[in-house]
TIVO-2410 file (N, C-alpha, C; in nm, 3 decimals):
# residues 59
REC num residu      c1      c2      c3 atome chaine
REC   1      X  -0.115   4.063   5.830     N      A
REC   1      X  -0.054   4.059   5.701    CA      A
REC   1      X   0.095   4.025   5.716     C      A
REC   2      X   0.141   3.935   5.631     N      A
REC   2      X   0.281   3.894   5.633    CA      A
REC   2      X   0.366   3.996   5.560     C      A
REC   3      X   0.485   4.022   5.611     N      A
REC   3      X   0.576   4.117   5.546    CA      A
REC   3      X   0.704   4.047   5.505     C      A
REC   4      X   0.758   4.088   5.393     N      A
REC   4      X   0.885   4.035   5.347    CA      A
REC   4      X   0.872   3.897   5.284     C      A
REC   5      X   0.977   3.854   5.218     N      A
REC   5      X   0.972   3.722   5.153    CA      A
REC   5      X   0.971   3.610   5.255     C      A
REC   6      X   0.905   3.504   5.220     N      A
REC   6      X   0.898   3.387   5.307    CA      A
REC   6      X   1.000   3.285   5.262     C      A
REC   7      X   1.082   3.241   5.352     N      A
REC   7      X   1.182   3.140   5.321    CA      A
REC   7      X   1.119   3.002   5.331     C      A
REC   8      X   1.137   2.922   5.230     N      A
REC   8      X   1.079   2.788   5.228    CA      A
REC   8      X   1.190   2.683   5.232     C      A
REC   9      X   1.150   2.560   5.250     N      A
REC   9      X   1.248   2.451   5.247    CA      A
REC   9      X   1.312   2.444   5.109     C      A
REC  10      X   1.234   2.470   5.005     N      A
REC  10      X   1.289   2.468   4.869    CA      A
REC  10      X   1.398   2.574   4.853     C      A
REC  11      X   1.378   2.690   4.913     N      A
REC  11      X   1.482   2.794   4.909    CA      A
REC  11      X   1.610   2.744   4.974     C      A
REC  12      X   1.596   2.682   5.089     N      A
REC  12      X   1.713   2.631   5.162    CA      A
REC  12      X   1.783   2.519   5.084     C      A
REC  13      X   1.705   2.430   5.023     N      A
REC  13      X   1.763   2.322   4.944    CA      A
REC  13      X   1.840   2.381   4.826     C      A
REC  14      X   1.780   2.476   4.758     N      A
REC  14      X   1.846   2.537   4.643    CA      A
REC  14      X   1.976   2.605   4.682     C      A
REC  15      X   1.973   2.683   4.788     N      A
REC  15      X   2.094   2.753   4.832    CA      A
REC  15      X   2.203   2.655   4.877     C      A
REC  16      X   2.165   2.555   4.954     N      A
REC  16      X   2.263   2.459   5.003    CA      A
REC  16      X   2.320   2.376   4.888     C      A
REC  17      X   2.235   2.336   4.795     N      A
REC  17      X   2.280   2.258   4.679    CA      A
REC  17      X   2.386   2.335   4.600     C      A
REC  18      X   2.357   2.461   4.566     N      A
REC  18      X   2.453   2.538   4.488    CA      A
REC  18      X   2.577   2.575   4.569     C      A
REC  19      X   2.562   2.595   4.697     N      A
REC  19      X   2.679   2.621   4.782    CA      A
REC  19      X   2.772   2.501   4.778     C      A
REC  20      X   2.716   2.382   4.787     N      A
REC  20      X   2.797   2.261   4.782    CA      A
REC  20      X   2.857   2.240   4.643     C      A
REC  21      X   2.779   2.270   4.541     N      A
REC  21      X   2.823   2.246   4.404    CA      A
REC  21      X   2.938   2.336   4.363     C      A
REC  22      X   2.932   2.462   4.401     N      A
REC  22      X   3.037   2.556   4.359    CA      A
REC  22      X   3.137   2.588   4.470     C      A
REC  23      X   3.111   2.540   4.590     N      A
REC  23      X   3.197   2.569   4.705    CA      A
REC  23      X   3.343   2.542   4.680     C      A
REC  24      X   3.384   2.419   4.696     N      A
REC  24      X   3.525   2.386   4.675    CA      A
REC  24      X   3.546   2.307   4.547     C      A
REC  25      X   3.438   2.284   4.472     N      A
REC  25      X   3.449   2.218   4.344    CA      A
REC  25      X   3.463   2.067   4.350     C      A
REC  26      X   3.449   2.007   4.467     N      A
REC  26      X   3.466   1.862   4.477    CA      A
REC  26      X   3.335   1.786   4.462     C      A
REC  27      X   3.222   1.850   4.486     N      A
REC  27      X   3.092   1.782   4.475    CA      A
REC  27      X   3.041   1.786   4.332     C      A
REC  28      X   2.993   1.672   4.283     N      A
REC  28      X   2.920   1.668   4.157    CA      A
REC  28      X   2.774   1.695   4.191     C      A
REC  29      X   2.692   1.720   4.092     N      A
REC  29      X   2.553   1.753   4.122    CA      A
REC  29      X   2.479   1.641   4.196     C      A
REC  30      X   2.498   1.512   4.160     N      A
REC  30      X   2.430   1.409   4.240    CA      A
REC  30      X   2.475   1.408   4.386     C      A
REC  31      X   2.604   1.426   4.408     N      A
REC  31      X   2.655   1.426   4.545    CA      A
REC  31      X   2.608   1.549   4.622     C      A
REC  32      X   2.608   1.663   4.557     N      A
REC  32      X   2.562   1.786   4.623    CA      A
REC  32      X   2.416   1.772   4.665     C      A
REC  33      X   2.333   1.718   4.577     N      A
REC  33      X   2.192   1.700   4.612    CA      A
REC  33      X   2.177   1.595   4.722     C      A
REC  34      X   2.251   1.488   4.712     N      A
REC  34      X   2.244   1.382   4.814    CA      A
REC  34      X   2.275   1.438   4.953     C      A
REC  35      X   2.384   1.512   4.964     N      A
REC  35      X   2.424   1.567   5.094    CA      A
REC  35      X   2.325   1.673   5.143     C      A
REC  36      X   2.274   1.751   5.051     N      A
REC  36      X   2.175   1.854   5.086    CA      A
REC  36      X   2.048   1.790   5.142     C      A
REC  37      X   1.997   1.690   5.071     N      A
REC  37      X   1.873   1.624   5.115    CA      A
REC  37      X   1.899   1.545   5.243     C      A
REC  38      X   2.014   1.486   5.254     N      A
REC  38      X   2.046   1.412   5.376    CA      A
REC  38      X   2.045   1.503   5.499     C      A
REC  39      X   2.098   1.623   5.483     N      A
REC  39      X   2.097   1.720   5.594    CA      A
REC  39      X   1.953   1.761   5.628     C      A
REC  40      X   1.871   1.786   5.527     N      A
REC  40      X   1.732   1.821   5.552    CA      A
REC  40      X   1.659   1.705   5.618     C      A
REC  41      X   1.687   1.585   5.573     N      A
REC  41      X   1.624   1.466   5.633    CA      A
REC  41      X   1.668   1.448   5.778     C      A
REC  42      X   1.793   1.480   5.808     N      A
REC  42      X   1.841   1.472   5.946    CA      A
REC  42      X   1.766   1.570   6.035     C      A
REC  43      X   1.740   1.690   5.982     N      A
REC  43      X   1.671   1.792   6.062    CA      A
REC  43      X   1.521   1.768   6.073     C      A
REC  44      X   1.462   1.705   5.972     N      A
REC  44      X   1.316   1.683   5.969    CA      A
REC  44      X   1.283   1.537   5.937     C      A
REC  45      X   1.328   1.442   6.018     N      A
REC  45      X   1.308   1.301   5.983    CA      A
REC  45      X   1.162   1.258   5.978     C      A
REC  46      X   1.078   1.326   6.053     N      A
REC  46      X   0.937   1.289   6.058    CA      A
REC  46      X   0.852   1.361   5.954     C      A
REC  47      X   0.917   1.428   5.858     N      A
REC  47      X   0.845   1.503   5.755    CA      A
REC  47      X   0.894   1.467   5.614     C      A
REC  48      X   0.871   1.344   5.572     N      A
REC  48      X   0.921   1.304   5.439    CA      A
REC  48      X   0.859   1.383   5.324     C      A
REC  49      X   0.743   1.443   5.346     N      A
REC  49      X   0.683   1.523   5.239    CA      A
REC  49      X   0.769   1.645   5.205     C      A
REC  50      X   0.861   1.680   5.294     N      A
REC  50      X   0.950   1.794   5.269    CA      A
REC  50      X   1.071   1.751   5.188     C      A
REC  51      X   1.129   1.635   5.216     N      A
REC  51      X   1.256   1.598   5.154    CA      A
REC  51      X   1.250   1.484   5.053     C      A
REC  52      X   1.143   1.405   5.051     N      A
REC  52      X   1.140   1.285   4.967    CA      A
REC  52      X   1.130   1.314   4.817     C      A
REC  53      X   1.084   1.429   4.780     N      A
REC  53      X   1.063   1.458   4.638    CA      A
REC  53      X   1.190   1.498   4.564     C      A
REC  54      X   1.298   1.524   4.634     N      A
REC  54      X   1.420   1.568   4.569    CA      A
REC  54      X   1.496   1.446   4.515     C      A
REC  55      X   1.500   1.436   4.384     N      A
REC  55      X   1.562   1.322   4.315    CA      A
REC  55      X   1.649   1.376   4.203     C      A
REC  56      X   1.770   1.323   4.193     N      A
REC  56      X   1.857   1.361   4.082    CA      A
REC  56      X   1.835   1.261   3.969     C      A
REC  57      X   1.805   1.310   3.851     N      A
REC  57      X   1.789   1.226   3.733    CA      A
REC  57      X   1.888   1.270   3.628     C      A
REC  58      X   1.968   1.180   3.581     N      A
REC  58      X   2.066   1.214   3.480    CA      A
REC  58      X   2.203   1.164   3.517     C      A
REC  59      X   2.302   1.211   3.442     N      A
REC  59      X   2.438   1.165   3.467    CA      A
REC  59      X   2.522   1.274   3.527     C      A
***
């Protein structure tokens, strides 16, 4: 039986995105998501099913 909460890639993306967005105030949401996904892609280049679905839509 598994104990405690399970950390997922989505959890990491969410935390990193908001850290970048509110960190020093220089990242806009598209840039924060871009850099977050780029870092995940760097760590898991052979697993596009993990990072390819993150898309920013809007202005």
